[in-house]
N, C-alpha and C positions, 0 to 999 in steps of 0.2 A: 504494499500499499504506499502510495506517495506521501511525502510529508504534508503537502497541501491538503490531500483528502483526510489524513489523520487529524488535522487541526481545523477542518472546515467548520465544525460546530462549536469550537471553543472561543471564548472571549480572549482578547489579547493578553490580559493579565494571567490567564490560565496557562499560557505558553511560556511565561517568564520563568527564569530560574527560581525555584522555591522549594521549600520542605514539603514533602508529601508523606503519607502514611499508608501502610498496608497491613492488615491483620493476617499473620502467618502462624502455622504450627512450628514449634521449635525444630521438630524433625525435618522440616522442609527448608531450613536455612542452609543446608549443605555443610554443616560443621561437624556432623557425626554424632549428635546428641539424640538419644531415644526419649522423646518427650512429646506428648499430645498437647501440652500446654500451648495456648495461643498468646502471642505477644504482638504489640504494635511495633512493626519494623518501620523506621523512618528513614527516608532517602531523599536525595536531591535530584531534581529533574527539571528540564526546561531549556530554553534557548538563552544564549548569551550574545548581546549585541557586540559587534566589532566597533571599538572606539578608536577614532583616528586622532590621537594626541600626538605631541612632539616626539615621544618615544617611538610610536608606530610609524611616523613619517620618516624618521632616521632609519629604522629597521628596513623599511621599503627601499630606501636609497641604497643601503648596504647590500640588500638582496639583489638589486639590479646590477650592482658591480661585482657580484659573486664573492663578496667579502665574508658572508656568514651563511649558515644553513637556515632554512625557513623555520621560524618558530611555529608552534601549533596555535590553532584558534583557541580563544577562551572557552572553557567548558564549565558547566554547572557542577560544582563539587562540594562536599561537606567541608566546613571550616571548623566545626566543633562536633564532638561525639559524646554519646552517653553510654554508660554501662548498662547491661540488661541481666537481671537475675531471674531464674526460673527453676522449677522443680522437675526432675526427670521422672521416668516411669518407675524407677526404683526408689523414689521419694528422697533423692539426694539433691541438695541445692547446688546450683552452678551460677557463677557470675562470669559473663563474657565482656571483657573490656572493649570499649570503643566499637560496639556493634552497631548502634543506631545513630544516625545523624541527628544533631540538634540545632545546626545552623548551616545555611548554604550561601555560596557566593560564586560569582563568575571568576574563575582562576585561569590565568593565561600563561 
């Protein structure tokens, strides 16, 4: 599905980089824990505008002269995380550090 079709029904602010939440079973996190407990997994998603400041203008000039390698585009990433605690199927507590995002920003 094209990006335009995916975002056709969304308002512009829904496409911006922001914190989102999804309810998941711990066993579906892919970390090897056997637990049916459900947690709120928070993640960052959305688009990041390309800002054309002085730094970016200088990078463009250096790229044209082949002085440097092309930097990546800014992307929506967590800037802060929170730990998540849960009970496994054997009734043992586990705490996973920095599992869920708590703040997002466009990082370039």
